[in-house]
N, CA, C, O and CB atoms as a CASP TS submission, in Angstrom:
PFRMAT TS
TARGET T0000
AUTHOR 0000-0000-0000
METHOD Language model
MODEL 1
PARENT N/A
ATOM      1  N   MET     1     113.049  75.112 107.194  1.00  0.00           N
ATOM      2  CA  MET     1     112.615  75.291 108.479  1.00  0.00           C
ATOM      3  C   MET     1     113.520  76.313 109.191  1.00  0.00           C
ATOM      4  O   MET     1     114.739  76.259 109.024  1.00  0.00           O
ATOM      5  CB  MET     1     112.570  73.981 109.177  1.00  0.00           C
ATOM      6  N   SER     2     112.980  77.198 109.944  1.00  0.00           N
ATOM      7  CA  SER     2     113.762  78.148 110.716  1.00  0.00           C
ATOM      8  C   SER     2     113.774  77.677 112.224  1.00  0.00           C
ATOM      9  O   SER     2     112.770  77.255 112.798  1.00  0.00           O
ATOM     10  CB  SER     2     113.152  79.624 110.562  1.00  0.00           C
ATOM     11  N   ASP     3     115.049  77.797 112.813  1.00  0.00           N
ATOM     12  CA  ASP     3     115.114  77.452 114.253  1.00  0.00           C
ATOM     13  C   ASP     3     114.333  78.471 115.079  1.00  0.00           C
ATOM     14  O   ASP     3     114.029  78.198 116.241  1.00  0.00           O
ATOM     15  CB  ASP     3     116.594  77.391 114.744  1.00  0.00           C
ATOM     16  N   HIS     4     114.027  79.535 114.570  1.00  0.00           N
ATOM     17  CA  HIS     4     113.486  80.653 115.320  1.00  0.00           C
ATOM     18  C   HIS     4     111.953  80.672 115.253  1.00  0.00           C
ATOM     19  O   HIS     4     111.350  81.526 115.903  1.00  0.00           O
ATOM     20  CB  HIS     4     114.060  81.970 114.789  1.00  0.00           C
ATOM     21  N   LYS     5     111.305  79.803 114.524  1.00  0.00           N
ATOM     22  CA  LYS     5     109.852  79.771 114.328  1.00  0.00           C
ATOM     23  C   LYS     5     109.216  79.310 115.669  1.00  0.00           C
ATOM     24  O   LYS     5     109.579  78.265 116.209  1.00  0.00           O
ATOM     25  CB  LYS     5     109.447  78.795 113.113  1.00  0.00           C
ATOM     26  N   LEU     6     108.247  80.124 116.196  1.00  0.00           N
ATOM     27  CA  LEU     6     107.572  79.723 117.453  1.00  0.00           C
ATOM     28  C   LEU     6     106.202  79.106 117.130  1.00  0.00           C
ATOM     29  O   LEU     6     105.513  79.548 116.210  1.00  0.00           O
ATOM     30  CB  LEU     6     107.401  80.960 118.419  1.00  0.00           C
ATOM     31  N   VAL     7     105.844  78.140 117.856  1.00  0.00           N
ATOM     32  CA  VAL     7     104.535  77.432 117.726  1.00  0.00           C
ATOM     33  C   VAL     7     103.821  77.566 119.115  1.00  0.00           C
ATOM     34  O   VAL     7     104.412  77.334 120.170  1.00  0.00           O
ATOM     35  CB  VAL     7     104.740  75.843 117.297  1.00  0.00           C
ATOM     36  N   SER     8     102.481  77.963 119.041  1.00  0.00           N
ATOM     37  CA  SER     8     101.771  78.075 120.251  1.00  0.00           C
ATOM     38  C   SER     8     101.629  76.727 120.863  1.00  0.00           C
ATOM     39  O   SER     8     101.639  75.709 120.171  1.00  0.00           O
ATOM     40  CB  SER     8     100.454  78.715 120.040  1.00  0.00           C
ATOM     41  N   ALA     9     101.494  76.712 122.192  1.00  0.00           N
ATOM     42  CA  ALA     9     101.226  75.492 122.930  1.00  0.00           C
ATOM     43  C   ALA     9     100.098  74.655 122.456  1.00  0.00           C
ATOM     44  O   ALA     9     100.260  73.449 122.265  1.00  0.00           O
ATOM     45  CB  ALA     9     100.988  75.810 124.276  1.00  0.00           C
ATOM     46  N   PRO    10      98.873  75.291 122.244  1.00  0.00           N
ATOM     47  CA  PRO    10      97.791  74.479 121.642  1.00  0.00           C
ATOM     48  C   PRO    10      98.055  73.824 120.366  1.00  0.00           C
ATOM     49  O   PRO    10      97.714  72.660 120.155  1.00  0.00           O
ATOM     50  CB  PRO    10      96.659  75.269 121.452  1.00  0.00           C
ATOM     51  N   LYS    11      98.722  74.634 119.418  1.00  0.00           N
ATOM     52  CA  LYS    11      99.013  74.112 118.134  1.00  0.00           C
ATOM     53  C   LYS    11     100.025  72.914 118.305  1.00  0.00           C
ATOM     54  O   LYS    11      99.878  71.881 117.651  1.00  0.00           O
ATOM     55  CB  LYS    11      99.580  75.250 117.208  1.00  0.00           C
ATOM     56  N   ALA    12     101.041  73.079 119.191  1.00  0.00           N
ATOM     57  CA  ALA    12     101.987  72.080 119.430  1.00  0.00           C
ATOM     58  C   ALA    12     101.291  70.767 119.910  1.00  0.00           C
ATOM     59  O   ALA    12     101.611  69.676 119.439  1.00  0.00           O
ATOM     60  CB  ALA    12     102.997  72.585 120.436  1.00  0.00           C
ATOM     61  N   ARG    13     100.366  70.905 120.827  1.00  0.00           N
ATOM     62  CA  ARG    13      99.643  69.735 121.327  1.00  0.00           C
ATOM     63  C   ARG    13      98.867  68.938 120.222  1.00  0.00           C
ATOM     64  O   ARG    13      98.858  67.709 120.160  1.00  0.00           O
ATOM     65  CB  ARG    13      98.666  70.193 122.403  1.00  0.00           C
ATOM     66  N   THR    14      98.222  69.774 119.361  1.00  0.00           N
ATOM     67  CA  THR    14      97.381  69.027 118.357  1.00  0.00           C
ATOM     68  C   THR    14      98.178  68.680 117.080  1.00  0.00           C
ATOM     69  O   THR    14      98.005  67.583 116.547  1.00  0.00           O
ATOM     70  CB  THR    14      96.120  69.881 117.960  1.00  0.00           C
ATOM     71  N   GLU    15      98.985  69.519 116.610  1.00  0.00           N
ATOM     72  CA  GLU    15      99.685  69.217 115.349  1.00  0.00           C
ATOM     73  C   GLU    15     100.946  68.414 115.471  1.00  0.00           C
ATOM     74  O   GLU    15     101.273  67.631 114.579  1.00  0.00           O
ATOM     75  CB  GLU    15     100.012  70.457 114.672  1.00  0.00           C
ATOM     76  N   TYR    16     101.635  68.583 116.515  1.00  0.00           N
ATOM     77  CA  TYR    16     102.949  67.827 116.709  1.00  0.00           C
ATOM     78  C   TYR    16     102.810  66.586 117.565  1.00  0.00           C
ATOM     79  O   TYR    16     103.604  65.656 117.423  1.00  0.00           O
ATOM     80  CB  TYR    16     104.008  68.739 117.369  1.00  0.00           C
ATOM     81  N   PHE    17     101.790  66.539 118.484  1.00  0.00           N
ATOM     82  CA  PHE    17     101.709  65.435 119.387  1.00  0.00           C
ATOM     83  C   PHE    17     100.348  64.752 119.418  1.00  0.00           C
ATOM     84  O   PHE    17      99.959  64.122 120.401  1.00  0.00           O
ATOM     85  CB  PHE    17     102.059  65.893 120.726  1.00  0.00           C
ATOM     86  N   GLY    18      99.630  64.903 118.284  1.00  0.00           N
ATOM     87  CA  GLY    18      98.377  64.124 118.166  1.00  0.00           C
ATOM     88  C   GLY    18      97.223  64.429 119.074  1.00  0.00           C
ATOM     89  O   GLY    18      96.354  63.576 119.264  1.00  0.00           O
ATOM     90  N   GLY    19      97.174  65.658 119.667  1.00  0.00           N
ATOM     91  CA  GLY    19      96.030  66.033 120.457  1.00  0.00           C
ATOM     92  C   GLY    19      96.210  65.749 121.943  1.00  0.00           C
ATOM     93  O   GLY    19      95.204  65.446 122.584  1.00  0.00           O
ATOM     94  N   ILE    20      97.324  65.814 122.519  1.00  0.00           N
ATOM     95  CA  ILE    20      97.506  65.549 123.935  1.00  0.00           C
ATOM     96  C   ILE    20      96.919  66.734 124.708  1.00  0.00           C
ATOM     97  O   ILE    20      96.835  67.857 124.212  1.00  0.00           O
ATOM     98  CB  ILE    20      99.024  65.325 124.285  1.00  0.00           C
ATOM     99  N   SER    21      96.529  66.436 125.910  1.00  0.00           N
ATOM    100  CA  SER    21      95.867  67.508 126.707  1.00  0.00           C
ATOM    101  C   SER    21      96.898  68.500 127.231  1.00  0.00           C
ATOM    102  O   SER    21      98.108  68.292 127.145  1.00  0.00           O
ATOM    103  CB  SER    21      95.067  66.900 127.904  1.00  0.00           C
ATOM    104  N   ALA    22      96.375  69.559 127.762  1.00  0.00           N
ATOM    105  CA  ALA    22      97.244  70.582 128.375  1.00  0.00           C
ATOM    106  C   ALA    22      97.870  69.925 129.665  1.00  0.00           C
ATOM    107  O   ALA    22      99.017  70.246 129.974  1.00  0.00           O
ATOM    108  CB  ALA    22      96.397  71.948 128.731  1.00  0.00           C
ATOM    109  N   MET    23      97.219  69.087 130.374  1.00  0.00           N
ATOM    110  CA  MET    23      97.833  68.475 131.558  1.00  0.00           C
ATOM    111  C   MET    23      98.933  67.521 131.115  1.00  0.00           C
ATOM    112  O   MET    23      99.954  67.438 131.797  1.00  0.00           O
ATOM    113  CB  MET    23      96.770  67.725 132.419  1.00  0.00           C
ATOM    114  N   THR    24      98.781  66.805 130.023  1.00  0.00           N
ATOM    115  CA  THR    24      99.908  65.963 129.532  1.00  0.00           C
ATOM    116  C   THR    24     101.071  66.786 129.071  1.00  0.00           C
ATOM    117  O   THR    24     102.216  66.402 129.310  1.00  0.00           O
ATOM    118  CB  THR    24      99.458  65.070 128.391  1.00  0.00           C
ATOM    119  N   GLU    25     100.844  67.858 128.444  1.00  0.00           N
ATOM    120  CA  GLU    25     102.006  68.823 128.090  1.00  0.00           C
ATOM    121  C   GLU    25     102.646  69.259 129.396  1.00  0.00           C
ATOM    122  O   GLU    25     103.876  69.247 129.425  1.00  0.00           O
ATOM    123  CB  GLU    25     101.496  70.153 127.248  1.00  0.00           C
ATOM    124  N   TRP    26     101.988  69.640 130.477  1.00  0.00           N
ATOM    125  CA  TRP    26     102.594  70.085 131.627  1.00  0.00           C
ATOM    126  C   TRP    26     103.430  68.911 132.277  1.00  0.00           C
ATOM    127  O   TRP    26     104.550  69.103 132.752  1.00  0.00           O
ATOM    128  CB  TRP    26     101.529  70.643 132.560  1.00  0.00           C
ATOM    129  N   ARG    27     102.811  67.698 132.263  1.00  0.00           N
ATOM    130  CA  ARG    27     103.514  66.567 132.819  1.00  0.00           C
ATOM    131  C   ARG    27     104.817  66.271 132.028  1.00  0.00           C
ATOM    132  O   ARG    27     105.822  65.884 132.626  1.00  0.00           O
ATOM    133  CB  ARG    27     102.592  65.339 132.825  1.00  0.00           C
ATOM    134  N   TRP    28     104.799  66.448 130.724  1.00  0.00           N
ATOM    135  CA  TRP    28     105.934  66.200 129.858  1.00  0.00           C
ATOM    136  C   TRP    28     107.018  67.255 130.200  1.00  0.00           C
ATOM    137  O   TRP    28     108.204  66.937 130.284  1.00  0.00           O
ATOM    138  CB  TRP    28     105.510  66.262 128.328  1.00  0.00           C
ATOM    139  N   ARG    29     106.593  68.464 130.386  1.00  0.00           N
ATOM    140  CA  ARG    29     107.579  69.518 130.756  1.00  0.00           C
ATOM    141  C   ARG    29     108.236  69.158 132.060  1.00  0.00           C
ATOM    142  O   ARG    29     109.462  69.221 132.156  1.00  0.00           O
ATOM    143  CB  ARG    29     106.905  70.918 130.871  1.00  0.00           C
ATOM    144  N   LYS    30     107.487  68.786 133.059  1.00  0.00           N
ATOM    145  CA  LYS    30     108.003  68.450 134.428  1.00  0.00           C
ATOM    146  C   LYS    30     108.907  67.221 134.370  1.00  0.00           C
ATOM    147  O   LYS    30     109.850  67.096 135.152  1.00  0.00           O
ATOM    148  CB  LYS    30     106.816  68.186 135.430  1.00  0.00           C
ATOM    149  N   ALA    31     108.595  66.270 133.389  1.00  0.00           N
ATOM    150  CA  ALA    31     109.441  65.082 133.245  1.00  0.00           C
ATOM    151  C   ALA    31     110.646  65.272 132.385  1.00  0.00           C
ATOM    152  O   ALA    31     111.448  64.344 132.273  1.00  0.00           O
ATOM    153  CB  ALA    31     108.660  63.983 132.701  1.00  0.00           C
ATOM    154  N   GLY    32     110.839  66.452 131.746  1.00  0.00           N
ATOM    155  CA  GLY    32     111.923  66.783 130.935  1.00  0.00           C
ATOM    156  C   GLY    32     111.793  66.408 129.538  1.00  0.00           C
ATOM    157  O   GLY    32     112.750  66.543 128.775  1.00  0.00           O
ATOM    158  N   ILE    33     110.621  65.923 129.130  1.00  0.00           N
ATOM    159  CA  ILE    33     110.400  65.503 127.703  1.00  0.00           C
ATOM    160  C   ILE    33     110.323  66.733 126.842  1.00  0.00           C
ATOM    161  O   ILE    33     110.944  66.810 125.782  1.00  0.00           O
ATOM    162  CB  ILE    33     109.082  64.646 127.536  1.00  0.00           C
ATOM    163  N   LEU    34     109.577  67.667 127.293  1.00  0.00           N
ATOM    164  CA  LEU    34     109.433  68.953 126.528  1.00  0.00           C
ATOM    165  C   LEU    34     110.214  70.051 127.344  1.00  0.00           C
ATOM    166  O   LEU    34     110.301  69.995 128.571  1.00  0.00           O
ATOM    167  CB  LEU    34     107.827  69.370 126.331  1.00  0.00           C
ATOM    168  N   PRO    35     110.757  71.020 126.609  1.00  0.00           N
ATOM    169  CA  PRO    35     111.486  72.087 127.238  1.00  0.00           C
ATOM    170  C   PRO    35     110.431  73.015 127.855  1.00  0.00           C
ATOM    171  O   PRO    35     109.246  72.919 127.538  1.00  0.00           O
ATOM    172  CB  PRO    35     112.427  72.840 126.211  1.00  0.00           C
ATOM    173  N   GLU    36     110.894  73.941 128.766  1.00  0.00           N
ATOM    174  CA  GLU    36     110.086  74.942 129.306  1.00  0.00           C
ATOM    175  C   GLU    36     109.733  75.878 128.187  1.00  0.00           C
ATOM    176  O   GLU    36     110.637  76.259 127.444  1.00  0.00           O
ATOM    177  CB  GLU    36     110.765  75.643 130.452  1.00  0.00           C
ATOM    178  N   PRO    37     108.503  76.279 128.001  1.00  0.00           N
ATOM    179  CA  PRO    37     107.991  77.161 126.931  1.00  0.00           C
ATOM    180  C   PRO    37     108.455  78.607 127.089  1.00  0.00           C
ATOM    181  O   PRO    37     108.768  79.051 128.193  1.00  0.00           O
ATOM    182  CB  PRO    37     106.467  77.123 126.908  1.00  0.00           C
ATOM    183  N   ILE    38     108.499  79.366 125.924  1.00  0.00           N
ATOM    184  CA  ILE    38     108.799  80.729 125.965  1.00  0.00           C
ATOM    185  C   ILE    38     107.465  81.410 126.238  1.00  0.00           C
ATOM    186  O   ILE    38     106.471  81.089 125.587  1.00  0.00           O
ATOM    187  CB  ILE    38     109.490  81.215 124.663  1.00  0.00           C
ATOM    188  N   GLN    39     107.420  82.343 127.183  1.00  0.00           N
ATOM    189  CA  GLN    39     106.128  83.013 127.548  1.00  0.00           C
ATOM    190  C   GLN    39     106.174  84.411 126.838  1.00  0.00           C
ATOM    191  O   GLN    39     107.113  85.196 126.967  1.00  0.00           O
ATOM    192  CB  GLN    39     105.943  83.163 129.209  1.00  0.00           C
ATOM    193  N   ILE    40     105.075  84.633 126.087  1.00  0.00           N
ATOM    194  CA  ILE    40     104.894  85.961 125.510  1.00  0.00           C
ATOM    195  C   ILE    40     103.401  86.423 125.818  1.00  0.00           C
ATOM    196  O   ILE    40     102.443  85.772 125.402  1.00  0.00           O
ATOM    197  CB  ILE    40     105.205  85.932 123.908  1.00  0.00           C
ATOM    198  N   ASN    41     103.271  87.492 126.512  1.00  0.00           N
ATOM    199  CA  ASN    41     101.897  87.906 126.929  1.00  0.00           C
ATOM    200  C   ASN    41     101.113  86.866 127.572  1.00  0.00           C
ATOM    201  O   ASN    41      99.945  86.666 127.239  1.00  0.00           O
ATOM    202  CB  ASN    41     101.134  88.379 125.795  1.00  0.00           C
ATOM    203  N   LYS    42     101.725  86.165 128.517  1.00  0.00           N
ATOM    204  CA  LYS    42     101.173  85.067 129.324  1.00  0.00           C
ATOM    205  C   LYS    42     100.650  83.854 128.438  1.00  0.00           C
ATOM    206  O   LYS    42      99.788  83.081 128.857  1.00  0.00           O
ATOM    207  CB  LYS    42     100.006  85.630 130.207  1.00  0.00           C
ATOM    208  N   ARG    43     101.194  83.755 127.270  1.00  0.00           N
ATOM    209  CA  ARG    43     100.900  82.623 126.399  1.00  0.00           C
ATOM    210  C   ARG    43     102.188  81.842 126.119  1.00  0.00           C
ATOM    211  O   ARG    43     103.263  82.418 125.954  1.00  0.00           O
ATOM    212  CB  ARG    43     100.249  83.103 125.072  1.00  0.00           C
ATOM    213  N   ASN    44     102.046  80.537 126.072  1.00  0.00           N
ATOM    214  CA  ASN    44     103.265  79.614 125.940  1.00  0.00           C
ATOM    215  C   ASN    44     103.508  79.296 124.466  1.00  0.00           C
ATOM    216  O   ASN    44     102.590  79.004 123.700  1.00  0.00           O
ATOM    217  CB  ASN    44     103.057  78.233 126.757  1.00  0.00           C
ATOM    218  N   PHE    45     104.789  79.368 124.110  1.00  0.00           N
ATOM    219  CA  PHE    45     105.232  79.007 122.823  1.00  0.00           C
ATOM    220  C   PHE    45     106.499  78.149 122.849  1.00  0.00           C
ATOM    221  O   PHE    45     107.326  78.291 123.750  1.00  0.00           O
ATOM    222  CB  PHE    45     105.448  80.222 122.032  1.00  0.00           C
ATOM    223  N   TYR    46     106.649  77.272 121.875  1.00  0.00           N
ATOM    224  CA  TYR    46     107.767  76.348 121.736  1.00  0.00           C
ATOM    225  C   TYR    46     108.441  76.649 120.514  1.00  0.00           C
ATOM    226  O   TYR    46     107.809  77.020 119.525  1.00  0.00           O
ATOM    227  CB  TYR    46     107.355  74.919 121.760  1.00  0.00           C
ATOM    228  N   ARG    47     109.832  76.498 120.516  1.00  0.00           N
ATOM    229  CA  ARG    47     110.560  76.560 119.225  1.00  0.00           C
ATOM    230  C   ARG    47     110.225  75.419 118.417  1.00  0.00           C
ATOM    231  O   ARG    47     110.171  74.305 118.937  1.00  0.00           O
ATOM    232  CB  ARG    47     112.042  76.616 119.400  1.00  0.00           C
ATOM    233  N   GLU    48     109.985  75.601 117.147  1.00  0.00           N
ATOM    234  CA  GLU    48     109.599  74.416 116.267  1.00  0.00           C
ATOM    235  C   GLU    48     110.753  73.395 116.320  1.00  0.00           C
ATOM    236  O   GLU    48     110.495  72.196 116.425  1.00  0.00           O
ATOM    237  CB  GLU    48     109.315  74.874 114.713  1.00  0.00           C
ATOM    238  N   ALA    49     112.002  73.839 116.249  1.00  0.00           N
ATOM    239  CA  ALA    49     113.088  72.918 116.259  1.00  0.00           C
ATOM    240  C   ALA    49     113.026  71.946 117.462  1.00  0.00           C
ATOM    241  O   ALA    49     113.299  70.750 117.360  1.00  0.00           O
ATOM    242  CB  ALA    49     114.378  73.681 116.264  1.00  0.00           C
ATOM    243  N   ASP    50     112.642  72.557 118.616  1.00  0.00           N
ATOM    244  CA  ASP    50     112.554  71.646 119.902  1.00  0.00           C
ATOM    245  C   ASP    50     111.547  70.687 119.721  1.00  0.00           C
ATOM    246  O   ASP    50     111.800  69.526 120.044  1.00  0.00           O
ATOM    247  CB  ASP    50     112.234  72.411 121.216  1.00  0.00           C
ATOM    248  N   LEU    51     110.284  71.017 119.192  1.00  0.00           N
ATOM    249  CA  LEU    51     109.181  70.104 119.004  1.00  0.00           C
ATOM    250  C   LEU    51     109.562  68.991 118.037  1.00  0.00           C
ATOM    251  O   LEU    51     109.206  67.830 118.239  1.00  0.00           O
ATOM    252  CB  LEU    51     107.956  70.850 118.504  1.00  0.00           C
ATOM    253  N   ILE    52     110.285  69.354 116.989  1.00  0.00           N
ATOM    254  CA  ILE    52     110.729  68.261 115.979  1.00  0.00           C
ATOM    255  C   ILE    52     111.701  67.314 116.695  1.00  0.00           C
ATOM    256  O   ILE    52     111.628  66.094 116.550  1.00  0.00           O
ATOM    257  CB  ILE    52     111.469  68.910 114.643  1.00  0.00           C
ATOM    258  N   ALA    53     112.576  67.892 117.442  1.00  0.00           N
ATOM    259  CA  ALA    53     113.526  66.994 118.208  1.00  0.00           C
ATOM    260  C   ALA    53     112.865  66.039 119.113  1.00  0.00           C
ATOM    261  O   ALA    53     113.262  64.877 119.200  1.00  0.00           O
ATOM    262  CB  ALA    53     114.470  67.797 119.029  1.00  0.00           C
ATOM    263  N   VAL    54     111.857  66.499 119.797  1.00  0.00           N
ATOM    264  CA  VAL    54     111.033  65.592 120.650  1.00  0.00           C
ATOM    265  C   VAL    54     110.330  64.478 119.815  1.00  0.00           C
ATOM    266  O   VAL    54     110.300  63.310 120.203  1.00  0.00           O
ATOM    267  CB  VAL    54     109.950  66.429 121.422  1.00  0.00           C
ATOM    268  N   GLN    55     109.796  64.879 118.711  1.00  0.00           N
ATOM    269  CA  GLN    55     109.087  63.935 117.794  1.00  0.00           C
ATOM    270  C   GLN    55     110.180  62.770 117.338  1.00  0.00           C
ATOM    271  O   GLN    55     109.909  61.570 117.364  1.00  0.00           O
ATOM    272  CB  GLN    55     108.465  64.802 116.437  1.00  0.00           C
ATOM    273  N   GLU    56     111.299  63.247 116.968  1.00  0.00           N
ATOM    274  CA  GLU    56     112.393  62.349 116.543  1.00  0.00           C
ATOM    275  C   GLU    56     112.708  61.423 117.589  1.00  0.00           C
ATOM    276  O   GLU    56     112.831  60.227 117.329  1.00  0.00           O
ATOM    277  CB  GLU    56     113.622  63.085 116.160  1.00  0.00           C
ATOM    278  N   ARG    57     112.866  61.925 118.897  1.00  0.00           N
ATOM    279  CA  ARG    57     113.238  61.121 119.994  1.00  0.00           C
ATOM    280  C   ARG    57     112.131  60.028 120.176  1.00  0.00           C
ATOM    281  O   ARG    57     112.469  58.860 120.365  1.00  0.00           O
ATOM    282  CB  ARG    57     113.435  62.003 121.275  1.00  0.00           C
ATOM    283  N   PHE    58     110.865  60.379 120.124  1.00  0.00           N
ATOM    284  CA  PHE    58     109.798  59.323 120.261  1.00  0.00           C
ATOM    285  C   PHE    58     109.826  58.326 119.097  1.00  0.00           C
ATOM    286  O   PHE    58     109.543  57.146 119.308  1.00  0.00           O
ATOM    287  CB  PHE    58     108.380  59.984 120.332  1.00  0.00           C
ATOM    288  N   ALA    59     110.148  58.748 117.913  1.00  0.00           N
ATOM    289  CA  ALA    59     110.180  57.939 116.705  1.00  0.00           C
ATOM    290  C   ALA    59     111.331  56.899 116.856  1.00  0.00           C
ATOM    291  O   ALA    59     111.204  55.722 116.521  1.00  0.00           O
ATOM    292  CB  ALA    59     110.379  58.855 115.415  1.00  0.00           C
ATOM    293  N   THR    60     112.491  57.447 117.401  1.00  0.00           N
ATOM    294  CA  THR    60     113.595  56.570 117.633  1.00  0.00           C
ATOM    295  C   THR    60     113.398  55.475 118.605  1.00  0.00           C
ATOM    296  O   THR    60     113.833  54.341 118.404  1.00  0.00           O
ATOM    297  CB  THR    60     114.677  57.316 118.045  1.00  0.00           C
ATOM    298  N   LYS    61     112.694  55.846 119.730  1.00  0.00           N
ATOM    299  CA  LYS    61     112.359  54.905 120.753  1.00  0.00           C
ATOM    300  C   LYS    61     111.414  53.847 120.279  1.00  0.00           C
ATOM    301  O   LYS    61     111.591  52.669 120.589  1.00  0.00           O
ATOM    302  CB  LYS    61     111.789  55.597 121.901  1.00  0.00           C
ATOM    303  N   SER    62     110.394  54.248 119.518  1.00  0.00           N
ATOM    304  CA  SER    62     109.319  53.269 119.072  1.00  0.00           C
ATOM    305  C   SER    62     109.903  52.384 117.952  1.00  0.00           C
ATOM    306  O   SER    62     109.425  51.261 117.795  1.00  0.00           O
ATOM    307  CB  SER    62     107.984  54.044 118.537  1.00  0.00           C
ATOM    308  N   GLU    63     110.927  52.827 117.148  1.00  0.00           N
ATOM    309  CA  GLU    63     111.529  51.964 116.142  1.00  0.00           C
ATOM    310  C   GLU    63     112.431  51.030 116.940  1.00  0.00           C
ATOM    311  O   GLU    63     112.502  49.865 116.551  1.00  0.00           O
ATOM    312  CB  GLU    63     112.331  52.787 115.012  1.00  0.00           C
ATOM    313  N   ALA    64     113.088  51.383 117.946  1.00  0.00           N
ATOM    314  CA  ALA    64     114.062  50.477 118.698  1.00  0.00           C
ATOM    315  C   ALA    64     113.213  49.391 119.396  1.00  0.00           C
ATOM    316  O   ALA    64     113.694  48.275 119.591  1.00  0.00           O
ATOM    317  CB  ALA    64     114.968  51.317 119.814  1.00  0.00           C
ATOM    318  N   ALA    65     111.988  49.697 119.763  1.00  0.00           N
ATOM    319  CA  ALA    65     111.160  48.681 120.492  1.00  0.00           C
ATOM    320  C   ALA    65     110.542  47.677 119.544  1.00  0.00           C
ATOM    321  O   ALA    65     110.137  46.592 119.960  1.00  0.00           O
ATOM    322  CB  ALA    65     110.036  49.368 121.301  1.00  0.00           C
ATOM    323  N   ALA    66     110.465  48.041 118.235  1.00  0.00           N
ATOM    324  CA  ALA    66     109.889  47.142 117.254  1.00  0.00           C
ATOM    325  C   ALA    66     110.745  45.968 116.954  1.00  0.00           C
ATOM    326  O   ALA    66     110.374  45.126 116.136  1.00  0.00           O
ATOM    327  CB  ALA    66     109.613  47.857 116.016  1.00  0.00           C
TER
END
């Protein structure tokens, strides 16, 4: 895995977070769950390493609740 790999926002929503909506993505950014995206030509991208870190944080919380 490369820390520099960028993932488009739509791909992040579907492949990393199970199909959340664009509005949920926006809410998660405002709540500090997701970092602010990198904008390239008016399109949003996330670093893959950041997305994986968010996934791991969710997994840790759900394991602790079990």
